[in-house]
C-alpha positions as CSV (number, residue, x, y, z in Angstrom):
1,X,0.0,0.0,-0.1
2,X,1.3,3.4,-0.9
3,X,2.3,6.0,1.9
4,X,2.6,9.5,1.7
5,X,5.0,12.0,3.6
6,X,3.7,15.4,4.3
7,X,6.6,17.6,5.3
8,X,6.0,21.3,6.9
9,X,9.1,23.7,7.4
10,X,8.9,27.2,8.9
11,X,11.7,29.4,8.0
12,X,13.3,32.2,10.2
13,X,12.5,35.9,9.5
14,X,15.1,37.5,7.0
15,X,15.5,34.5,4.8
16,X,13.0,35.3,1.9
17,X,13.4,33.0,-1.2
18,X,16.0,30.7,0.6
19,X,13.6,28.0,1.4
20,X,12.5,28.2,-2.6
21,X,16.3,28.2,-3.6
22,X,17.1,25.0,-1.5
23,X,13.8,23.4,-2.7
24,X,15.2,23.6,-6.3
25,X,18.4,21.9,-5.2
26,X,16.8,19.2,-3.4
27,X,14.7,18.5,-6.6
28,X,17.6,17.3,-8.5
29,X,18.6,14.8,-5.6
30,X,15.0,13.6,-5.5
31,X,14.9,12.9,-9.1
32,X,18.1,11.2,-8.9
33,X,16.7,8.6,-6.4
34,X,13.3,8.6,-8.0
35,X,11.4,10.1,-5.1
36,X,8.0,10.8,-6.2
37,X,7.4,14.4,-5.2
38,X,3.6,15.3,-5.5
39,X,3.9,18.9,-5.0
40,X,5.6,22.0,-3.0
41,X,3.2,24.5,-1.5
42,X,3.4,27.9,0.5
43,X,1.0,29.0,3.1
44,X,-1.0,31.5,1.6
45,X,-1.3,33.5,4.9
46,X,2.4,33.0,5.8
47,X,5.2,33.0,3.3
48,X,7.7,31.5,5.7
49,X,5.8,28.2,6.1
50,X,6.1,25.8,3.3
51,X,4.6,22.1,2.7
52,X,5.7,19.3,0.4
53,X,4.1,16.1,-0.4
54,X,6.0,12.7,-1.3
55,X,4.7,9.5,-2.2
56,X,6.2,6.0,-1.9
57,X,5.0,2.6,-3.0
58,X,5.2,1.2,0.4
59,X,7.3,1.2,3.6
60,X,10.1,-0.8,2.0
61,X,10.2,1.9,-0.9
62,X,10.3,4.7,1.7
63,X,13.2,3.1,3.6
64,X,15.2,2.3,0.6
65,X,14.8,5.9,-0.7
66,X,15.5,7.6,2.6
67,X,18.6,5.5,3.3
68,X,19.9,6.5,-0.2
69,X,19.1,10.2,0.6
70,X,21.0,10.1,3.8
71,X,24.0,8.5,2.4
72,X,24.3,11.3,-0.3
73,X,26.8,13.9,0.5
74,X,25.1,16.7,-1.5
75,X,21.9,15.8,0.3
76,X,23.6,16.1,3.7
77,X,25.0,19.6,2.6
78,X,21.7,20.8,1.6
79,X,20.1,19.6,4.8
80,X,22.5,21.6,6.8
81,X,21.8,24.7,4.8
82,X,17.9,24.1,5.6
83,X,18.5,23.5,9.2
84,X,20.3,26.8,9.2
85,X,17.2,28.7,8.1
86,X,14.4,26.8,9.7
87,X,12.6,27.5,12.7
88,X,10.8,24.4,12.9
89,X,9.7,21.4,10.8
90,X,7.4,18.4,10.9
91,X,7.0,15.1,9.0
92,X,3.9,13.3,9.1
93,X,3.3,9.8,7.5
94,X,0.1,9.5,5.8
95,X,-1.8,6.3,4.8
96,X,-4.5,6.8,2.3
97,X,-8.1,6.0,2.9
98,X,-9.6,7.3,-0.3
99,X,-8.2,8.8,-3.4
100,X,-10.3,10.3,-5.9
101,X,-9.7,9.0,-9.7
């Protein structure tokens, strides 16, 4: 069964555009490891808050891809840059109950 991961990041004041710059750099790594990114959104009421949603075939696919990402030096560098500009983050694993056709 497919699983989805919803990630929320709140960036610090004074870092406009930095989160979007990092997002485009992360995009290349996600493509390299075939991580299915559904989308990337900005909170309409708070531009410092962003969300992205990824989809995995199942738990084994999720584990395999996250292990590959964690072993990538470029991914580690980008993660450090992200940690420097974010105030908080949250990841939620979602199990689909119904998806419209």
